C-alpha positions in Angstrom: 11.7 10.5 62.0 13.1 13.8 60.7 14.4 14.6 57.4 17.9 14.9 58.6 17.9 11.8 60.4 16.5 10.1 57.5 19.0 11.5 54.8 21.8 10.3 57.6 21.1 6.6 56.7 23.5 4.9 54.4 23.5 1.5 52.5 25.4 0.2 55.2 22.7 0.7 58.2 19.8 -0.9 55.7 21.0 -4.3 57.1 20.8 -3.4 60.7 17.1 -2.1 60.0 15.8 -5.2 58.5 17.6 -7.4 60.9 15.7 -5.9 63.9 12.2 -5.8 62.0 9.3 -7.3 64.1 7.6 -10.1 62.0 3.6 -9.7 61.6 1.5 -12.5 63.7 1.1 -15.7 62.3 -2.0 -16.8 60.4 -5.2 -17.6 62.3 -8.9 -17.2 62.1 -9.1 -13.6 62.3 -7.7 -12.1 59.5 -4.7 -10.1 59.8 -4.7 -6.4 58.4 -1.8 -5.5 56.3 -3.0 -2.1 55.1 -6.0 0.0 55.5 -7.1 3.0 53.7 -10.4 5.5 54.1 -11.8 3.3 51.8 -11.7 0.0 54.1 -9.1 -2.7 54.4 -7.1 -3.1 51.1 -4.9 -6.2 52.2 -5.0 -8.8 54.7 -4.3 -12.5 55.4 -5.6 -15.1 57.4 -6.9 -18.8 57.4 -10.5 -17.7 57.1 -12.8 -19.3 54.4 -13.7 -16.7 52.3 -17.4 -17.2 52.2 -17.6 -16.9 56.2 -17.3 -13.6 59.0 -15.6 -12.0 58.9 -15.1 -11.9 55.3 -18.6 -11.4 54.6 -19.0 -8.3 57.0 -20.1 -4.9 55.4 -18.4 -2.3 55.4 -14.8 -3.4 56.2 -13.3 -4.3 53.1 -12.6 -2.0 50.3 -13.3 -2.9 46.7 -10.1 -4.5 44.9 -9.0 -5.6 48.6 -6.6 -8.7 48.2 -6.9 -11.4 50.9 -4.4 -13.8 51.3 -5.6 -17.3 52.6 -2.7 -19.0 54.5 -2.8 -23.0 54.1 0.2 -25.2 54.1 3.4 -24.0 52.7 3.2 -23.6 48.9 -0.7 -23.8 48.5 -1.9 -20.2 49.8 -4.9 -19.1 47.7 -5.1 -15.3 46.8 -8.3 -13.7 46.5 -9.7 -10.0 45.2 -13.0 -8.3 46.4 -14.8 -8.0 43.2 -18.0 -7.0 45.1 -18.3 -3.6 46.9 -17.3 -2.2 50.6 -21.6 -3.0 51.3 -21.0 -6.6 49.6 -17.8 -8.1 49.5 -17.6 -10.9 47.0 -14.5 -13.1 47.1 -12.8 -14.0 43.4 -9.9 -16.3 43.8 -6.6 -15.1 41.3 -5.7 -18.2 40.1 
């Protein structure tokens, strides 16, 4: 989208844009990546235990990566990679 097109949007078209957004895939055993940088995955979610593959795979998850373990409604757990990219170590953030 060019700068000119972006500037032509108004607060009146924002509801249309939000209405037409496509939701992300549901949580499953394969972590779904929300944000990835050159340093590795920074934000993801899924149902996998943090001590199991692929969350223990070296070279994927950047230090400081946030993982949201989706459980039943209202009981999801947020984990932070306090390790390195080579050796992820997940700590729950209560």
